[in-house]
N, C-alpha and C positions, 0 to 999 in steps of 0.2 A: 588350433595351433596357436603358439604364442609369439607374435611378431614385434621386436623391440628396435628401436633404432640405437644402432650399435655405434653410430659415427662419433669421432670425439676430434677436437681442435686441438694438435699439438704443434706448437711454435709455428702457428700462424697457417699450418698446413691441415688440411680436413682430412681426415682419413675415414673410409667409409665402416672401418673396424677396426679395433686396436690390434689384431693381429697381424706381426711381419715374421718373415724369415730374418734370421739374425746374418749377420756376416761372417759365412762360414762355408763347408763343402756343400749345404743344401742350397745354394744360391749361387751357384759357379758360374752359370751360363745363360744364354737367353732362354733356350729350351726349359730350363729347370724353372725358371721365375716366371716364364708363360704358363706352365702348367699349374703353379702355385696361384696366379692369379684366376685361372681358370677355375679351379677349385674352392676358390672364397677368399683367399688371404688378403687382407687391405693393403699390405705393402710389403716390399723385399728390400733388407740393406744387401745389396750387391755385395760379393765377396771382395773384400779388400784389394783395391787397385795400387800398385806401386809404380814407382818411376821407371822408366824404360833402361835404366844404367842398372837397377837392382836384379840379379838373375835369381828366379826363384830354382832351386835345386833341390827336390824332394826326396824323402827315404821310403823305402817299403821294406817291411809292411810299416804302417805309421799309427794303427789304432788298437786300443786294448780296452777292456770293459772290467767292472768291478761289480759283483755280483755275492748276493748273501741268501745262504740256504736254497731255496727251490724258487727264488724270485728271478725275472728277468733284470738286465743290469740295472742297477741304481746310479752307477758312475761310468762317466766315459773319458777315455785318455786319447787326445789327438795331439799329433806331431805333425802336423799340418801347418804348413805357412799359408801366406797370403797367396791370391790368385795365380795359377801358372800362366794363363794366357797372355800373351802381349797386350801393353797400353791400348795400340789401336784396336785390338778385337774388343777388349772390353768396354772401351768407350762407343764401339758399333754396337755392341749388345746392350748398353745403356740408352743409347738414341732409339732402338726398334722398339725396344721395350715401351718407352714413352709412347711412341708413336702408335703401338698397336693396343695399348691399354692407357688411354687419356685420362681415364677416371681413379687409375690404381698409383700409389705412391712409390715413386723410385727414389731410394736413397743411395747414394754412392758412399761406399766408405774406401777411405784414402788414407796411406802413411807413406811419409816420407823420409829420407834421411838428411835433411836439412831444412833451413827456411825456405830455399828456392823451388824444393822439389814440394814442399806443401802447397806453396802460393800459385805454381804451376797447376798442379794437379787440381785443386781448386777450381780454377778458372776453366781448366779443359772439363770435367764433368760439369760444370754449370752451362757450359756451350753445347753439351751432348743432351740437355734437357733434363739432367736429373732435378727433383722436386726439394732435395734435402741433403746437406753433407754430414757423415759420421765421422769423425777424426778417429781412426784407430791408435791409441795411445798406449797400448795394453796387452798386444798378442805374447804371452810368454815363451813363444818357441821359435822367435827369430833368430837366425846365424849372425845378425850384426847387431852390435849394442848401440847402433845408433838409430835404432827402431823397436818398436815393440814395447814391452812393460818396463823395460830400463829407462824408457823416455818416461813413462806414464809415473814412474816413482819420484820425478823429478819436478816439483811445484815450476823452476824456472823454465824448463823445457816445454812443460805444458802451455803456460802462458806466451811463450815466445812463439810455439808453432799454430797456437790458436789465432794469434794477431796475423801471423803469415795466411792463414787460413781466409780469415776476414778480407786481408788486401786482395787475395785472388777472387773471391767471389761474395755477392750479396746474398746468398742463399741461407737460408736458416742451417745451423750448425751444432751439432751435437759432439761432446767430448766422451769418447768410450773410455770409462775408468777401469783401471787394475784393481783385483782385490788382494794382490800383494803387496798391500802397506798396512801399517797399523791404524792410520787414522786418514780416512779418504776425503775428509773433510777439507784438508789442507790444499791437496792437489786438484779437487772438484773446484775450490775459490780461485786459486789461481787462473785455473783454464777459464773459468768466468770472468775475472779480470781482463785476459786474453782477448776475450771476445765472444766465448762460446754461449749458445742460447740456451743450451740445457744439457744433461749430463744422460749417458748410456751406461747402464751399471748391472751385472758385473760380467766383467770379461772371465776366462778360465783360470782356475787356481793351479798354481804350479805343483807337480804331484809326481810319483812314481806311484802307481796303482797296482801293480803286483810285481814280484819277484819270481822266475822260475827257481825251483827249489833243487833242480838237479843241474842246471847249466849255471846258477847262481848269477843271474843277470836279469836287470831290471825288463819289464814288456811295455811296447812289441820290442824284441831284439832285431837290431839290424846288423847284420854279420856279426853275431856274437857281443853285440854290445847295446846298451839303453841309454836313454837320457830322461833329463826331468821334463814336463811338457805339460802343457794344460789339462785340466780336469773338469768336464762340466756334467750335466744332468741332475736327475732329481736328489742325488745326493748335495748337493750346491745349494739348493733351494734355501736353507736357511742361515746359510751364511749371504747369500745376495739380499735376502730380507733385512737381517741385520745392517749391512750396510746403507740400504735405502733409508731405513729408519734413522740411522746417525746422521745421514744427510739432510733428512727434512726436518730434523729436531734442533740441528744448526742453526744460531743467530743468523738473519739475515736469509735462510734459505727453508722457510716455512712453505713457500709455494712454488718450490723449485721445480721445473718440467724435467720429468724422468721417463726415458724409456726401458723398460725394466726386461732383465734378461738373468737364466740362472734356475734351469730344470722345470721350467713350465712345459708341461704336457697334458694339464686336465682343465676343466673349466673352473675348478677349486683352486688350481694353484693362479690361475688367473685373476681370479677375484680377490685373492691374498695381496698379489702384487699391486692391484689397482688400489685396494683398501690404504696400503702402504704408501701410496702417492704415485706410483707408474700410471701414466696416459696411455702410452702405447706398450705393447709385449713383443718381446722376440725370442724366437723359438729356433733350437737347431737341435739338440739331442732327441727330443721327440720325435721330430721327423726323421731322423737318420732311422729310429727304431721302428715307427707305427706309420711313416709315410705322410705325404701332405694333407691327407683326408684329415687327419685329428682336427683341424682347424673348423670341421662342421659340427664335430662334439662338443667342442669350447663355444663356439657361438651359440650353438641350440644351448648350453649349460648357462650359459651366461645371461641369456633372456630370459631364463626359467628363473634364474636367481634374482634379477631386476623385476620380475613380475611379483616374486614373492616378497621382495623388500617394499614394493609400492613404488619404485624410481622407473621414472621414463626416460631421464638423460644419463647416458654413462657418467659423465664429468660430476655427476652429483656423487658417485661412490668415491673418486679419486682422493686418498689421504685421511677417510673416515676413521680409520684405526690408529693413527699415528699419535692422537692425543691421550690414546688409551695405554700408550706403553711408555714406562715411566722408569727413572733409573732405580736400581735395585734397592738403593738403601732407603728409597720413599713409600715400598710396598707396606702392607698393612701386615704387621706380623702379631696380631691380638688375637691371634685365634688359630684353632686347628680344624680339620674336617676329617672324621672317621670314614672310611670304608662302609659300604653296606652290601653284604652278598646276599643276592636272591637265589637260595638254596634250590628252588625248581628249575632255575636253568644250569645249575652248576654241573658238570659233567664229571667231576670227580679226579680229576687228571692230577692235581696237587702241585700245579706250576705255580700258584699264588704262594704256597707255603714254601716251596724250594727257594724261590727268589726272595721272599720276604727274610728268611731265614739265613740263607747265603748271603745276602746283596743288601738287607737294610735293617730293621731292629727289631726280629723275630717276634713281630706280635700276631704273625697270623698262627692258631693252634690247630693241629690236625688230630682228627680223631681216626685213628688206624681201623676201628671197627666199622663204622658208617662212611670212611672215606670221604667226610665233609670240613670244610675249613669254618673256623670262626676267628671272629677278631678280638685279640685282648688289647682293650683301650689303655689299659696300665702302661703298655710297653709302646703303642703306635704313635708315632709322630706325625701321621697323616701326610706322608711323603707319596703315596699313591703309586706305589710300584706294582701293589698287586693290582690295580685296574688297568694298567697297561699290559701286563704279561698274558691276563685272562685271555684265552683264545675264544671264548663265546659270550663276553659282555656281561658275565654275570656279576661283577663288581661295580659298583659305581660310588661316586662322591655323595655322600648323604647328610651325616650328623654333623653340625656344626657346634663347637663348645669354645666359650672365650677362655682364654689362659688366664690363671688366677692372677687377680688383683690388676687385670685391665679393664679399661672402659669400654662399652659400647653393648649392643645387644646381637645375639646370637642371629636372631631371625632377620637382621638388618643387612646380612652379608651375602654378597652376591657370588652364588657360587656355581661355576661352568664346567 
């Protein structure tokens, strides 16, 4: 049995492993967080705590999903706001969690409506025993424009509220960013200037996941009406990774501490986030679909990956892929790669031919008698749509050819 040390230091706090519940319905009370700790999660970001004067009044129903063909849901739409429990109850649960799980990391997510709220909430959660603070600057379904993603799109407000939290507490603090912006670097830098020690990203994406075709209303429908709200799950992972890459490649942010969020549900997802700069990992939708137990598979897979890579310390993996992602204009355009078809694996379904003819460059030739495909290199541009649609992996990247007049050797190119 492989046993690797998964502990990691993040903002001066040592996590026994990088896996945390994100601030969401999956960490809404003591009992839920305690169960997560019992099955092996390294930390929890307790569901966002607001001031007493902000009354949470939720809708029912409040969730919707996005599916594709016969797959389980790939996207999740959530209309839920911050914690419904009173401030007193939330602080009591924080205190109880830390008392009963002293080696686990309890992160308090907070959200205020003004500087006084932020400062006071920071003071209260520190007194309750939290190890760290996460500022929720990004929830897209708040009913107050003084809270959530409307705040997170404003560099001035992010900076001001981060400074307020630092006045209220000496705890390490991360600012949770909204993806509902064109450039996250601007608001992240403002948050760091205000006193944030690190960044958590991404929160959910504003969305309408589905429309009821008969009733002509966005789902979930509440008394016949829908609303725009947050989208999460596996489908947002590419967007989360993009924002992380842009942050870590910005000037001065090369070693930016990041808690990664957005579609993590397998160990492979976890490694992708780590390689792009995340030190800790937050999960919600995966837990809602499969339960807290997924942490066992994620930890086990991560340890096997570390063993395969000859890595003993998890922190040695953080950010290793960042340097290999470059601006599109700097990519090598001097060659193309032709597909190679393994006819022994081919099941003669014709998907490569249909996709290439109808969606690419008509480079796959189809023999009606043998029902076998071939590649016409005179038309092929090396896009490799065919490799992606083949259901059995019978098509691979194989033959490298330099473009006419270009320098370099085909055998020197790295093909993955």
